[in-house]
Each structure stands twice: as structure tokens, then as C-alpha cells.
C-alpha positions as CSV (number, residue, x, y, z in Angstrom):
1,M,-104.6,5.6,5.3
2,K,-104.5,3.6,8.7
3,V,-101.5,1.2,10.2
4,F,-101.2,-2.4,10.9
5,L,-98.8,-4.3,13.7
6,V,-98.1,-7.6,12.4
7,M,-96.1,-9.9,14.5
8,I,-93.9,-13.5,14.2
9,F,-93.4,-15.2,16.7
10,C,-91.2,-18.2,16.4
11,V,-90.3,-21.0,19.1
12,Q,-87.1,-23.1,19.6
13,N,-87.5,-26.4,20.4
14,A,-86.6,-29.6,18.4
15,L,-89.8,-31.6,19.0
16,T,-91.5,-28.8,17.1
17,P,-92.5,-30.0,13.6
18,V,-90.9,-27.4,11.1
19,E,-93.8,-26.3,9.9
20,N,-95.3,-25.2,13.1
21,T,-92.0,-23.1,14.1
22,C,-93.5,-19.6,13.5
23,V,-97.2,-18.4,13.8
24,I,-97.7,-15.0,11.8
25,E,-100.8,-12.4,13.8
26,Y,-102.0,-9.6,13.3
27,Q,-103.8,-7.2,14.9
28,K,-107.2,-6.1,13.5
29,E,-107.4,-3.1,15.1
30,P,-105.6,-0.3,12.8
31,F,-103.6,2.0,14.7
32,D,-103.5,6.1,13.1
33,N,-99.8,6.3,13.0
34,I,-96.8,4.1,12.3
35,A,-95.6,5.5,16.5
36,T,-98.3,3.7,18.1
37,C,-98.1,0.3,16.1
38,L,-93.8,0.0,17.1
39,A,-94.9,1.0,20.6
40,E,-96.7,-1.9,20.4
41,A,-94.7,-4.1,18.9
42,A,-92.2,-3.6,21.4
43,K,-94.6,-3.7,24.3
44,I,-94.9,-7.2,22.8
45,K,-91.8,-8.0,22.9
46,K,-91.2,-6.7,25.8
47,D,-94.1,-8.0,27.8
48,N,-93.0,-11.9,26.6
49,S,-88.8,-11.6,26.7
50,D,-89.7,-14.5,29.6
51,L,-90.0,-16.9,27.5
52,T,-86.0,-18.0,26.2
53,D,-87.3,-20.0,23.3
54,L,-89.6,-17.8,21.7
55,Y,-88.5,-15.0,19.3
56,L,-89.9,-13.0,17.9
57,T,-90.7,-9.4,16.2
58,G,-92.7,-7.1,14.3
59,F,-93.5,-5.0,11.6
60,C,-95.7,-2.1,10.6
61,T,-97.8,-1.3,7.5
62,T,-99.8,1.1,6.2
63,K,-102.9,0.5,3.9
64,T,-105.6,2.7,2.5
65,I,-108.7,1.5,4.1
66,Q,-112.0,2.7,1.9
67,G,-115.3,3.5,3.4
68,V,-117.5,0.7,4.4
């Protein structure tokens, strides 16, 4: 099983159309465990903490990956 990070980025701006307020991004490269994934989510949040109108959250999800 592999772990994937999903991040949700939302901008608070009165001029931004509601359908463009949030973007969901996921990292294509998997993590080996949840702890590493959560650490990366925390790093992304910290790296963007100076953007006062940006709100973000992330979560880690496990998926079974079959060999290719």
C-alpha cells in the first residue's frame, strides 16, 4: 500500500468567482507511510503561511497499487 497527499488550496478574494475559489491538487509520487505524508503536508502549509488570503489543508490517503 502507498500513501498519497491531497491538498486543497482556497483563496479568499471577493473578485474571484466562487467556482475558482478552491483547487484540489494531489502529489503523483506516493509516500511509503502516513507520517512522511503528514510531514510533507505540514511543510507545504508552513511554506505558504505568509500568504494571508490563502487557506489550505491536506490529507493523506492510502491506496493499493498493483504492479505495472
